[in-house]
C-alpha positions as CSV (number, residue, x, y, z in Angstrom):
1,M,0.0,0.0,0.1
2,S,1.2,3.2,-1.2
3,R,1.7,6.2,1.4
4,A,-1.1,8.0,-0.3
5,E,-3.4,5.0,0.0
6,T,-2.3,4.2,3.5
7,Q,-3.1,8.2,4.6
8,V,-6.8,7.8,3.2
9,A,-7.4,4.7,5.0
10,L,-6.3,6.0,8.1
11,T,-8.1,9.0,8.0
12,S,-11.0,7.5,6.6
13,Y,-11.1,4.8,9.5
14,A,-10.6,7.9,12.0
15,I,-13.4,9.7,10.4
16,V,-16.0,6.9,10.5
17,A,-14.8,6.1,14.1
18,F,-15.3,9.6,15.3
19,V,-18.9,9.8,14.1
20,F,-19.8,6.3,15.9
21,W,-18.4,7.8,18.8
22,G,-20.5,10.7,18.6
23,I,-23.7,9.0,17.6
24,L,-23.2,6.6,20.5
25,G,-22.6,9.6,23.2
26,A,-25.8,11.2,22.0
27,Y,-27.7,8.2,22.5
28,V,-26.4,7.3,25.9
29,S,-26.3,10.8,27.0
30,S,-30.3,11.1,26.7
31,R,-31.2,7.9,28.3
32,P,-31.3,5.5,31.3
33,P,-28.3,2.7,31.1
34,T,-28.7,0.8,28.2
35,R,-29.1,-3.1,28.4
36,I,-25.8,-4.0,27.9
37,D,-24.5,-1.4,30.6
38,T,-26.8,-3.2,32.9
39,A,-25.7,-6.6,31.9
40,A,-22.0,-5.6,32.3
41,V,-22.6,-4.7,36.2
42,A,-22.1,-8.4,36.5
43,L,-18.5,-7.5,36.4
44,R,-18.4,-4.8,39.3
45,G,-16.0,-6.3,41.9
46,M,-13.9,-9.2,39.8
47,A,-10.5,-9.2,40.9
48,T,-10.5,-5.8,42.3
49,P,-6.9,-5.5,43.4
50,V,-5.7,-6.3,39.7
51,A,-8.5,-4.1,38.1
52,A,-7.0,-1.0,40.6
53,F,-3.6,-1.6,39.3
54,F,-4.8,-1.2,35.7
55,T,-6.7,1.5,36.6
56,S,-3.9,3.3,38.3
57,L,-2.0,3.1,34.8
58,G,-4.5,5.5,33.1
59,Y,-4.3,8.4,36.0
60,W,-1.8,11.1,35.3
61,P,1.4,10.2,37.5
62,A,1.7,6.9,36.3
63,L,1.2,8.7,32.3
64,T,3.6,11.1,33.5
65,I,6.0,9.1,34.5
66,L,6.0,6.3,31.2
67,S,6.0,9.3,28.9
68,I,9.1,10.8,30.6
69,A,10.5,7.0,30.1
70,V,9.4,7.1,26.6
71,V,11.0,10.1,25.5
72,A,14.4,9.5,27.3
73,L,14.7,5.9,26.0
74,L,13.6,6.2,22.6
75,L,14.5,9.8,21.6
76,T,17.7,8.6,19.9
77,R,16.3,5.3,18.6
78,T,13.6,5.8,16.5
79,N,13.7,6.4,12.7
80,V,11.8,9.6,13.2
81,A,13.4,11.5,15.9
82,W,10.6,13.4,16.9
83,L,8.2,10.4,17.0
84,P,8.4,9.9,21.0
85,I,7.7,13.5,21.7
86,A,5.2,13.6,19.1
87,F,3.5,10.7,20.6
88,V,3.4,12.1,24.0
89,A,2.0,15.4,23.0
90,S,-0.9,13.8,20.8
91,H,-2.1,11.7,23.9
92,A,-1.8,14.6,26.1
93,I,-3.9,16.7,23.8
94,A,-6.4,13.8,23.4
95,Q,-7.0,13.8,27.3
96,G,-7.5,17.3,27.2
97,A,-10.2,17.2,24.5
98,I,-11.9,14.6,26.7
99,V,-12.2,16.6,29.4
100,A,-13.5,19.4,27.4
101,I,-15.8,17.1,25.7
102,K,-17.4,15.3,28.8
103,P,-19.4,18.5,30.1
104,I,-21.0,18.3,26.6
105,F,-22.5,14.7,26.8
106,H,-22.9,15.1,30.7
107,R,-23.9,11.6,31.6
108,T,-23.2,10.8,35.2
109,R,-21.3,8.0,36.4
110,P,-22.8,4.9,37.7
111,D,-23.8,5.1,41.4
112,D,-22.3,1.9,43.2
113,W,-18.6,2.3,42.1
114,L,-15.5,1.3,43.9
115,L,-12.3,3.0,44.9
116,N,-11.6,6.6,43.7
117,H,-14.9,8.6,43.0
118,E,-14.0,11.0,40.3
119,L,-15.6,14.1,39.9
120,D,-16.1,14.4,36.2
121,M,-18.5,13.0,33.5
122,S,-18.8,9.5,32.5
123,Y,-18.9,9.5,28.8
124,P,-16.4,8.8,26.9
125,S,-13.9,7.0,29.5
126,G,-10.8,8.7,29.4
127,H,-9.0,5.6,30.8
128,S,-10.4,3.7,27.8
129,A,-9.2,6.3,25.3
130,S,-5.8,6.2,27.0
131,A,-5.7,2.7,26.6
132,I,-5.7,3.0,22.9
133,T,-4.0,6.7,22.5
134,F,-0.9,5.9,24.7
135,F,-0.2,2.0,25.3
136,L,-1.5,1.1,21.8
137,G,0.2,3.8,20.4
138,L,3.5,3.1,22.3
139,I,3.2,-0.4,20.6
140,F,3.5,1.6,17.4
141,V,6.3,3.8,18.4
142,V,8.3,0.7,19.8
143,W,8.1,-1.0,16.4
144,H,9.6,2.1,14.7
145,A,12.5,2.1,17.6
146,R,16.1,0.7,16.9
147,V,15.8,-1.9,19.5
148,P,15.9,-5.7,19.4
149,T,13.1,-7.5,18.1
150,A,12.8,-9.5,21.5
151,V,12.3,-6.4,22.9
152,Q,9.5,-5.3,20.6
153,I,7.6,-8.3,21.0
154,V,8.1,-8.1,25.0
155,A,6.9,-4.7,25.1
156,S,4.1,-5.3,22.7
157,I,2.9,-8.1,24.7
158,A,2.8,-6.0,27.7
159,F,1.6,-2.9,26.5
160,G,-1.4,-5.1,24.6
161,I,-2.3,-6.4,28.0
162,C,-2.6,-2.8,29.2
163,V,-5.0,-2.2,26.0
164,L,-7.1,-4.7,27.2
165,G,-6.8,-4.4,30.9
166,I,-7.3,-0.8,31.4
167,P,-11.1,-1.0,29.8
168,W,-11.8,-3.7,31.7
169,S,-10.7,-2.1,35.1
170,R,-13.1,0.6,34.6
171,L,-16.1,-2.0,34.5
172,A,-14.8,-4.1,37.3
173,L,-14.5,-1.1,39.4
174,G,-18.0,0.1,38.5
175,A,-16.4,3.4,37.5
176,H,-17.8,3.8,33.9
177,Y,-20.9,2.3,32.0
178,L,-19.9,-0.2,29.0
179,T,-21.2,2.2,26.6
180,D,-18.7,4.7,28.2
181,V,-15.6,2.4,27.7
182,L,-17.0,1.7,24.3
183,G,-17.1,5.3,23.8
184,G,-13.6,5.8,25.0
185,L,-12.2,3.1,22.7
186,L,-14.0,4.5,19.5
187,F,-12.6,8.0,20.5
188,G,-9.1,6.6,21.2
189,T,-9.3,4.6,17.8
190,A,-10.1,7.5,15.8
191,W,-7.7,9.7,17.4
192,L,-4.7,7.2,16.7
193,A,-5.7,6.6,13.6
194,A,-5.3,10.3,12.7
195,S,-2.3,10.7,14.6
196,I,-0.6,7.9,12.5
197,A,-2.1,9.3,9.3
198,V,-0.2,12.5,10.3
199,Y,2.9,10.6,10.8
200,V,2.6,9.0,7.6
201,S,2.3,12.1,6.0
202,Y,5.6,14.0,7.2
203,A,8.0,11.0,8.1
204,R,10.6,10.1,5.7
């Protein structure tokens, strides 16, 4: 696939994901919890210590430490020198966008959730978006780094577990409805696809 074809495919995917994210948000923000939201309540209380660990990875202290580590370790080891910095900046902007967007949908959180009670709105899940924009994006960065293949594989497995574990943790702790998590995943996927499209455009 040529560079231009890759850009078109990624951009199209990002647009479709953003559209579905918006439609889902408009639907759930004006209605009681859906049937799948109610069914997903069964996950609440499952492996709480493990869920607490994965959720901690989505808060700013852990993300800040990981961001600094990524830039420090990979700045001189990527084929495109600015990629680690651009990756961290893109994730930060995505999280800022979610903070600004949540009041628009104004969906309240579930009532009976565990551990830290956050004060912001529920849709979309910022943790689930971070699972994509940060941890899945980190897999992309690692595979563009000049490190041994074994390191790339091990790192990809570890980050892939985070991609799955963080959204699950939000349901296990009762911090979000399932549709909030799906909305976060859609937003994150759209953002990451658009970011990679920009990378493809400027990388040599």
